[in-house]
Every structure is written in C-alpha cells, then in structure tokens.
C-alpha positions in Angstrom: 119.9 109.2 105.9 117.2 110.9 107.7 113.9 112.9 107.4 111.9 115.4 109.6 109.1 117.3 108.7 106.2 119.0 110.9 102.9 118.2 110.9 100.8 121.6 111.9 97.8 122.1 113.9 96.1 120.7 117.0 97.9 117.8 118.3 95.5 114.4 117.7 95.9 110.6 119.1 94.8 107.6 117.3 91.4 106.6 118.3 90.5 103.3 119.3 88.7 100.9 116.6 84.8 101.5 116.6 82.5 98.4 115.9 78.9 98.6 114.1 77.7 95.1 115.1 79.4 93.4 112.1 82.8 94.5 111.7 85.3 97.0 113.0 86.0 100.2 111.5 88.5 103.6 112.1 87.0 106.6 113.1 86.6 109.1 110.1 88.8 111.6 112.2 91.6 109.2 112.6 91.5 108.4 108.9 91.8 112.1 108.1 94.4 112.9 110.6 96.6 110.0 109.3 95.9 111.2 105.8 97.3 114.7 106.8 100.5 113.6 108.4 101.0 111.6 104.7 100.3 114.7 103.1 102.8 116.7 105.5 105.4 113.9 104.9 105.0 113.7 101.0 105.1 117.8 100.6 108.5 117.9 101.9 109.5 114.3 100.6 107.9 113.7 97.0 110.1 111.1 95.8 110.6 109.4 99.3 111.8 105.6 99.3 110.6 103.7 102.2 113.6 103.1 104.8 114.3 99.1 105.0 117.1 99.3 107.9 116.6 99.7 111.8 115.7 103.3 112.9 115.1 105.5 115.4 112.2 108.1 115.7 111.7 111.4 117.6 108.4 112.6 118.0 107.7 116.4 119.8 104.1 117.4 120.2 103.7 121.1 120.9 100.1 121.9 122.6 98.7 125.1 122.3 98.6 127.2 125.6 95.4 127.7 127.1 93.7 131.2 126.6 93.2 131.5 130.3 96.7 131.2 130.9 98.4 133.7 133.2 101.5 135.4 131.8 103.7 134.0 134.5 102.4 130.4 133.7 102.8 131.1 129.8 106.5 131.8 130.2 106.7 128.6 132.3 105.4 126.6 129.7 107.3 128.0 126.9 110.6 127.7 128.9 109.6 123.9 129.3 109.2 123.9 133.1 105.7 123.1 133.0 104.8 120.4 130.3 101.6 119.3 129.2 99.9 116.4 131.1 96.8 116.2 129.1 95.4 114.1 126.4 96.4 113.0 124.2 98.5 110.4 125.8 102.2 110.0 124.4 101.6 106.5 123.3 98.6 107.2 121.2 100.3 110.3 119.7 103.2 107.9 118.4 100.9 105.2 117.2 98.9 107.6 114.6 102.3 109.0 113.6 103.9 106.0 112.8 100.9 104.0 111.5 100.4 107.2 109.0 103.9 106.6 107.5 103.7 103.0 107.1 104.8 101.9 103.3 105.6 105.5 102.9 108.7 106.9 105.5 109.5 103.2 106.1 108.4 99.4 105.1 106.7 99.0 108.7 106.7 100.6 111.9 108.5 97.6 113.5 111.5 98.8 111.9 111.5 101.8 114.7 113.9 100.2 117.4 114.6 103.4 119.4 111.8 106.0 120.3 111.8 109.3 121.7 108.3 111.3 122.6 108.1 114.7 124.1 105.2 116.8 125.1 105.6 120.6 125.0 103.8 123.9 125.0 104.1 126.4 122.3 101.9 129.4 120.9 101.6 127.3 117.7 100.4 123.8 117.8 102.3 121.0 115.5 104.0 117.9 115.9 107.7 117.6 114.9 109.0 114.0 113.6 112.6 113.1 112.6 113.0 109.5 111.5 116.8 108.3 111.0 118.7 105.1 110.5 119.8 103.4 113.5 
C-alpha cells in the first residue's frame, strides 16, 4: 500500500520552538503549515488508517523560479541542471512534512526507515510526498 499527495504553495520549513520565559511553544507559522499538510493529505485520503509497518518516504520540494531569472537559467532550472541551494534546508522540510503526518499517515515518523529528499525548481511551488511500505 502507498499514498502520494501534493502540498501546493511555497515550500516552508519546520521552525525552532520559541520560548516565552516559562515554556516552549511552536511558532504560529509552523502550526499553520502542519495543518495545511494534514488538510492536503486528508482531502485525498479521507478514510486513511495510519500505517503500522516500516516505511519509505520520498519528498520532492519544488521551489519557485525567481522572477529576475534569465530565460537561459530558467531553462536550466526546469531541466534540473541547476538545483535550489537555498533555504529552507532539506532536513527542515522533511521534519515539518513527517511531523505533520504523525498519527494520520503513520503512527509515528520513527517508522520511516528509508528517506529520499530532493529540491527542484518549478513554475509552480509545491511539495510532492510519497509514503509506502518498505
């Protein structure tokens, strides 16, 4: 069994917890993006039962091409000759995506035993996620 879905919009990363002097809290932007990821998952898989077995995950983050990019560079970006080497970092993308799917797509992200992450350019920013038994 496998699931795959798309998270439309600008690629965002998991932000570090904030402290208000007494306790730690998750930044509002992170909470909202995790909710968006769950919404995208549940829109496609309304009756999803969390996986219980080891999993492999593939995540492709598509970054928007900057508006000031020349036609030549844009073509190279779309052909995957030039890859995004900018923020957010790949590990922070993985963290927010997998954390958002905890208890929904799988019982816990510790079940992910194989992981593939890729950053590419596209005219349409989004994140593609594929989870399957491993």
